[in-house]
C-alpha angles and dihedrals in degrees: 000000000000125000088252093052091047090053091049091052092051092049093048093046090054089056097039109027112194095031106117096212092150092068092045092049092049089052091050092244104106114159118239118238089254092050091051098044107019117201092329121174106254091229092054086049088053091056090050092050090052093050096247090121111040142164114284095031121125105241126190117195105199106197093016098172107186093340101264091156096043107063096089094038091054091047092050097052103257114157095244127198122179137189134184140153089234108087092194090056093049091049090051091053090047091053091045090055091049093048090054090051093235094154090225114150122240093251089070087076116058141171111231151109122280092228090059107035119173094222127107127249118281089011107142137051090207130024118193121195109171124177095345113094095068088067089070113130092224141333093286091055091045092052093047091055092046091049090055093048089052094044095058093046116096121230107275091025128124130241115203115196129176113183145154116274145171093236105128102002139061120233135187110261118229098181136315108342095343118110136172113249128200099283093049095259120137113236133179101239126197127202132211094265092054094049093048091047090050091049089055094044090054092046087233132155119233109235090196136004112267110280121200130190116200115210106204114264090339120071149327120235118198127196112216115182121181137180121212113232116243 
């Protein structure tokens, strides 16, 4: 291994401890970044880099879709559970887990609604809900989904939410919390006051300040990360 390759291994190992890239590089089979992490949300990746999501944790992806945020977590030995209304997406995640030889049983991956999840109380160390909550029909539906996400999270655990908001842009109101976003879709959009009030209602701790990305003339996406008090 060259001095350059050895330096690359050290840098990568600092970011992803436990990933034996040195052996893979020496065998000429190093994974690409995309192979290792898939199409991961950059803000989920940020939590991994900071050690808030780590190997060995029980992670529930509520609204998993086709598993874009799960590739690295499955590779690294997290005990992954996933749920989505889309049966094809759940089947894809199930096959992904099998292809990576995780040993996870099929019942880890279920078709279902977030507001009625089949998991017990205080079940997961980490709950991920990315780009789902803004599809709530109204505030009651939004709160029922949020209550379930919070119910299955253990004390001391972390809830990661990324959702549409009105922080930074104005949108046409349809009714209640429903607004029209840039492509004509109707989304349930939160604002800063609502998220901060909910944080207080849940007696939660903000892991990070609210972070919002504005997509020009289209939408605002806010990252809301909470820790459940012990």
